[in-house]
N, C-alpha and C positions, 0 to 999 in steps of 0.2 A: 335463293333459287338453286336447285341442284343441277349440276352439270354432269353429262355422262363422262366416263373415263376415257372414251375414245370416240371418234367420229369418222365415218367413211368419206373420203374426198378422192375423186378420180380413181376409184377402185382400190385405193390404199387405205389403211387404217392409220389415223393420225391420233396420237395420244394428247389428251387435254388435261392440264394441271392448273390448279389454283394455288399461287405461291405468293409469299410476302416479298415484294420488291423493296429495295432500299429506299429510304425517305428521299434521298437525293437522285433517285432514278425515276424520271418522269413517265416512262411508258405505262400504258394500261395493259398492253399485251405484246407478246413476241412470238414469232414463228421461227423455229430452228429446222431448216430444211434437211440438214444432214441427219438429224435425230427423228425426223417426222413428229415433231412435238410442238404444240401450242401451249404457251403459259399466259395466264392472265392474273392480274393482281387481285389479291383477296380483299383489297380495300374498295373495289367498285361493286355496285349492285344494280339491280333493275335494268332499265333501258340501256344505260352505259355499258353494263356487262354484256348484254345481247349484242349491242352494236360492236363492241370490241371483238367478241367471239366471231361475228360475221365478218369483220375486217380481216382478221387473221385467217379465217377459212378462205377468203378470196385470195389473199396472198399465197397461201398454200396451194390452191388450185392453179394459179397462174404459174408458180414455180414447178409444180408437178407436170404441167402441160408443156413446159419448156419455153414459155414466153420470157 
């Protein structure tokens, strides 16, 4: 599945990167609020990838709203 390079959340452009996480690093995805960046593991595919991106988007939207 191809992912966009960035996505709009709360009027801000958030970068989206697919990266290799270390084998001993268990997260599927991370959101870096200071960098406005979502990273997802290149090891995940399909439904898990979609759910991970959605999870990180929700985290970004909450942090951007000040919650």
